[in-house]
N, C-alpha and C positions, 0 to 999 in steps of 0.2 A: 504493500500500499504506499502511496506517495506521502512522504513526510510533509507536514505544514510548516514551510518556512515563514518568515515575517510577511513576505509579499503574498504568499498563498493564503496565509491566515487573514490578512487584510482583505484580500479579494473575496474570501469566503464570507466574512462578516458583512461586507458591503453587499454581496449578492442576496444575502438573506435578510438585509436590512436590520442588522442587529447592532443596537447600541451597547457599549460596555456598561455593565451595571457594577459600579464601584462598591456598592453595599454588599455584594457577594465576594469581594476580595479576590477577583480573578486575575490571575497572571499566567499567560499561556507560555509553555515551554517551546522555544522556537529554534533551538540548536540541537540537531540530530546526534552529534557526538556527545554532548552533554546528557541527552535523553538515554543513549545507549549505555554510557558510563554509569549513570544512575541506576538503570535497571539491572546492571550486572550484580549490584549488591543484594538484589532479591533472590539470586541463586534459583531461578525458576526452572521447573522440569515439566514434562508432559503430563505428569500425574497431579500436578498442583491446580487447586482451585483458588482463584484470585478474587478478592473483594476490593474493588476500586472505588476510592472516595473522590467524588467531583471530577470526573474524566474531562469535563469541558468540551473541547473540540476533538479529544481523543488522541492527543499527541503521545501520551504514555501508552494508551490502550493499543494502538497500532504497533507498538514495539514488542508487545508479548502475546497478543491475541492468538497467534498461530503457534506459540510455544507451550501453552497451558491446556489443561482439560476444559476448564469452565471459568468464565469471567461474569461476576455480578457487579454491575457498575451502578453506583448511586449518584444520581444527578437531579438536582431540584430545579434547574433553569429550563423552562419549557422549550426555548429556542435551541439551546444546546441538545436537548433530548431529541428534537427533530433532526439536527444534523448527525447525531450519533446513530440514530435509526437508519439514516441514509448511508452513512459511511461503513456501517458494520452489519447491514441486512444480509450479506452473504455468509455470515458466520453463525453457524447453529449453536455454538458455544458462548455466544455473547448474549447476556441477559441484562437488559436495562431495567433499573428499578427507579422510578420517578418519585423519589422520596428521600428525605433527609436521612443520612447514615445515622446520625445521632438518635433518631427516633425508632430504630430497629429494636424490636422486642426480643427478649430471650428466646421466645418460641420460635422466631425465624432462625436463629442461630442453631437451635436444637435440630432443625430439619436438615441441615447441612450434613452430607454423608461423612465428611472427613474434616480435619483441621484445615483452616484456610491461610493464605498469605494476604495481608492487607497492604495495599499500595495506594499512595495518595499524594498529589501535589496539593497540600491542604490550604484553604483560605487562612490567612494568618490569624484573623480574629477568633477562629474557632479551633485552633490548633491544640490548645490545652484540653478543651472538652473532648476532642477526638482521641487524644492519649488516654484520658481517663475511661472513655468507652472501650478502648483496646485493653486496658487493664481489667475492666468489669468483665469482659468477655474472653479473658485470656485462656481459658480452658478449651476454647474452640479455635484458637489462633496458633499457627506455627511461628509466624514472624510478621512484623509490620515494618514497612519502609516508607517513612513519611518525610516530605519536604516541608520544612518549617522556617521561620525566621531564625536567624543565626543566634540571636539573644535567647530565644525560646529553647533552642537546641542545646545550648550551654546549660540552661536551667535543668533540662531533662537529665543530663549526665554529670551534673555538678557533685562534688564531694564535700564532706564536712569541713567547715571553715571558709569555703568559697562564698563570694558575695552572691553567687547565683543559686546557692543551695537552699532548697525549699521543700515544701510538702511533696511536690511531684517527684523530686529527686530521691526522697526517701521511698516512696512507694515503687518507683522503678527499680531501685537497688534491691529492694526486698523480693519483688515478683519477677524480675527479668534480668537479662544481660542487655545493656544498651550502649550504643556508642555512636558518635558522629563519624560517618564513613565518607562524606563527600561534600565539598564546598562549591556552591554553584554561584557564578558571577551574576551581577544584576543584568547584564546585557544579554543573558540567555533567555530572558522572559520578556514578553510583551503583555501589557505595558510594563516598562522597566520599573520594578519596585524601588522604593526609597532605601530599602535595607537589604543586606545580603542574606542568603538563604543556604541551609544545610540539609543534607539528607541524614536522618537519624534511623538506625536499624534497632528494633526492639525485639528481642527474642524471649518470650515467656519461659520461665523455668518450670520443670515438672513439679518441683516442690519449692515453696518460697524459702528464702534464706532464713526467715524467722516464721515460726507458727504463730499466727495472730489469733488470739481469742477476741471475741467481741469486734470482729472485723469492721462492720459498719460504724461502730463508735470510734474505732481508731482512725478511720478515714476522715471522719468529721473533726476529730480532735486535731489532726495535723495542721490544717489552716489556721486554727485558733492559736496553737502553740507558736507558729511562725509569724503571728500577727505583730508581735513585739519582738522581732528576731534579734534585736541588738541589746535587749534588756536581760538582766539576770534571770535565770530560770525561776528563782524564788519570787521575784517581782511579777513575772508573767503569770505564774500559777495563782498567786494571790489576787492579782488584778482581774483576770479572765475567769478563774474557776472559783474564786472566793475561798481558797484553801488556807488554813492557818499555818503560818510559816514554821513554827517550831516543830510541829508534828511531821510536817513535810520534810524538814531538815533531817530528823531522826531516820526516816525511812530512806532518804536519799544516801545517807551515810552507810546504811546497810548495803546499798548497791554500789558503793564507792564512787558516788557522783558528787561533785562539789556544788554547794548552794550558789556559788559565784559564776558558774559556767553560763554561757549564753546558748540558747537553743540552736543557733547556726553552727555551733562547734560540736554538738553531739552526734555520735554515730547513730544509724538507724536503730540498732540494738539498744543504745542507751536511751533513745527517744521512746522506744516501746516500753522500756522499764519505768520511765517517768509516767507514761500513760497508765500502766498498771498500778503505780502508786497512787495516782490521782483517782482512779477508779476505786481503789480501796478506801481513800479518805472521803470520797463523795458518798460511798455506802455507809461508812461509819457516821457521817453527819446525818444521812437520812434516817438511819436506824435510831440515832440519838433523838432525833425530832420525833420519831414515832413513839419512842419510850416516853418522852416527856408529855406528849399529847395524850 
């Protein structure tokens, strides 16, 4: 299939009378060498099922459509859906889903016969929600190759002590092996974005590095803990969770964690231990209230 260079991309958009919708965060990949290099990190085979997020005009799609078993492409723009139907009508393994990827229910994933590989040149404004979705459905995913804003990519793979370290860094390090595998120049996209992009590869682990009890509560706890990332852990816990400092200090000492550390310097294992301490103290406070009442 003919690759859509900048000239061909513009001709197609003009022929279809399509105006760029900036609110969808669309940036089309217009450099074939960059496209092919990017896809090489997906390590695709004939047996793979690919879930593609936001194919747009199909620049990534036509790079792997004839190399895999099936493609499930999620596209919400009706104009692009019309183009995709035309371009890939001859492929029986191409399945267009005119729906937001983020709205896919667990039931849809359960219908898939095997684990899938997720590929997407993601709109920047929803990159993090997409990563959270990948983590949520990790048991059905072999790997994910996502193009994201460089700053976001650095947050995804950040280590403790880094300025980019946060809740998503912690979750990815617990549930996956993740790395930045490719830097894409601004001029390989149209329209040219104001920021650089990177491709991040996420491979879910068979078993998480830490066995998390109360997983939903832990996921909700992380953004709160990092809300005051540069404050001492004792102040964060007191301010956000209303935990009494002295009791908290005693339990922290048992875990060999200092009251004076900052959340951004704690390892995922240490953060989980802090979470368990807070869970204990919140239960003690609740039980105490029940007894008094």
